C-alpha positions as CSV (number, residue, x, y, z in Angstrom):
1,M,-40.7,71.8,143.6
2,G,-39.5,75.1,141.9
3,I,-35.8,75.1,143.0
4,I,-35.3,71.5,142.0
5,S,-36.7,71.9,138.2
6,E,-34.4,74.8,138.6
7,F,-31.3,73.1,139.2
8,K,-32.2,70.4,136.9
9,A,-32.4,73.1,134.3
10,F,-29.6,74.2,134.8
11,A,-27.4,71.4,135.2
12,L,-28.8,69.9,131.8
13,R,-27.7,72.9,130.1
14,G,-25.4,72.6,127.4
15,N,-22.8,75.1,128.6
16,V,-22.7,73.0,132.1
17,I,-22.4,69.4,130.1
18,D,-19.3,71.1,127.9
19,L,-17.8,72.7,130.6
20,A,-18.1,69.2,132.5
21,I,-16.5,67.4,130.1
22,G,-13.6,69.9,129.7
23,V,-12.8,69.4,133.1
24,I,-12.7,66.2,132.7
25,I,-10.7,65.9,129.3
26,G,-8.3,68.9,130.9
27,G,-7.5,66.4,134.4
28,A,-6.7,63.8,131.6
29,F,-4.7,65.5,129.8
30,G,-2.8,67.1,132.8
31,K,-1.6,63.7,133.6
32,I,0.0,63.4,129.9
33,V,1.6,66.8,130.5
34,S,3.4,65.7,133.9
35,S,4.4,62.0,132.2
36,L,5.8,64.2,129.6
37,I,7.7,66.2,132.0
38,E,8.7,63.4,134.1
39,D,9.4,60.6,132.1
40,V,10.5,62.3,128.8
41,I,11.8,65.8,128.9
42,T,13.3,65.5,132.3
43,P,15.5,62.3,131.4
44,L,16.7,63.2,127.9
45,I,17.3,67.6,128.4
46,L,17.7,67.8,132.0
47,K,19.5,64.7,132.7
48,P,23.2,66.0,133.0
49,A,22.1,69.1,135.3
50,L,20.1,66.7,137.9
51,A,23.2,64.3,137.4
52,T,25.0,67.1,138.7
53,A,23.4,68.0,141.6
54,H,23.4,64.2,142.3
55,L,19.4,63.8,141.9
56,S,16.7,61.9,140.0
57,K,14.1,63.8,139.8
58,I,13.3,67.5,138.7
59,D,11.0,67.3,142.1
60,E,13.8,67.1,144.5
61,L,15.7,70.3,143.6
62,T,15.4,71.7,146.7
63,V,17.3,75.2,148.1
64,F,17.7,76.4,151.9
65,G,17.3,72.8,153.1
66,G,13.3,72.7,152.0
67,V,12.4,75.0,149.7
68,K,11.3,72.5,146.9
69,Y,11.7,75.1,143.9
70,G,12.3,71.7,141.5
71,V,8.1,71.2,142.4
72,F,7.3,74.8,141.1
73,L,9.6,74.1,137.8
74,S,7.9,70.8,137.1
75,A,4.7,72.8,137.2
76,L,6.0,76.0,135.4
77,I,7.1,73.4,132.4
78,N,3.8,72.0,132.9
79,F,1.4,75.2,132.5
80,V,4.3,76.4,129.3
81,I,3.2,73.2,127.6
82,I,-0.6,72.9,128.0
83,A,-0.8,76.9,126.9
84,F,1.7,76.0,124.0
85,V,-0.8,73.1,122.8
86,L,-4.2,75.0,123.9
87,F,-2.7,77.9,121.7
88,L,-2.5,75.7,118.5
89,I,-5.7,74.5,119.2
90,I,-7.3,77.5,119.0
91,K,-5.1,78.7,116.1
92,G,-6.1,75.5,114.2
93,L,-10.0,76.0,115.2
94,N,-9.6,80.1,114.2
95,A,-8.4,79.1,110.7
96,T,-11.3,76.4,110.3
97,Q,-13.5,78.9,111.1
98,R,-12.1,81.4,108.9
99,K,-11.9,79.0,106.1
100,E,-15.8,78.5,106.4
101,D,-16.4,82.2,106.7
102,D,-14.5,82.6,103.3
103,K,-16.2,80.0,102.1
104,A,-19.6,81.3,102.6
105,N,-19.0,84.6,102.2
106,A,-17.6,84.0,98.3
107,A,-20.6,81.3,97.8
108,G,-23.6,83.7,99.0
109,S,-22.7,87.6,99.1
110,P,-21.6,90.0,96.5
111,T,-18.1,91.9,97.2
112,Q,-18.2,95.2,98.1
113,E,-17.2,96.6,94.7
114,E,-19.6,94.3,93.0
115,L,-22.6,96.0,95.6
116,L,-20.8,99.4,94.9
117,I,-21.4,98.6,91.1
118,Q,-24.8,97.4,91.9
119,I,-25.8,100.6,93.3
120,R,-23.9,102.7,91.1
121,D,-26.0,101.3,88.0
122,L,-29.3,101.7,90.2
123,L,-28.4,105.8,90.3
124,K,-27.4,105.9,86.9
125,K,-31.4,104.9,85.8
């Protein structure tokens, strides 16, 4: 009974649930990015290069008769887009956190100069 209750406590902790939600959202976001690559970027930006190679999708690019480097290029573009979007999200979260920290510091605690003035005044007494 002990191992089952330990597993239940582990599985229902907030971190595990947050991770599961993140993985599910990440999978859905990956599909969105793949669609962006295949349906928007490839036709708009890479169309001239693919037309020259007589191809319709980036995934069809091959070299040496069978090495599909187009699949690698597609995965690389997916990675760059996902990394950039995550960078923007983290940057926004950090900016929001900084604003909250600044508000908390401005409202509740004295500045360093104010503390030094108080110490000076106490020492004078």
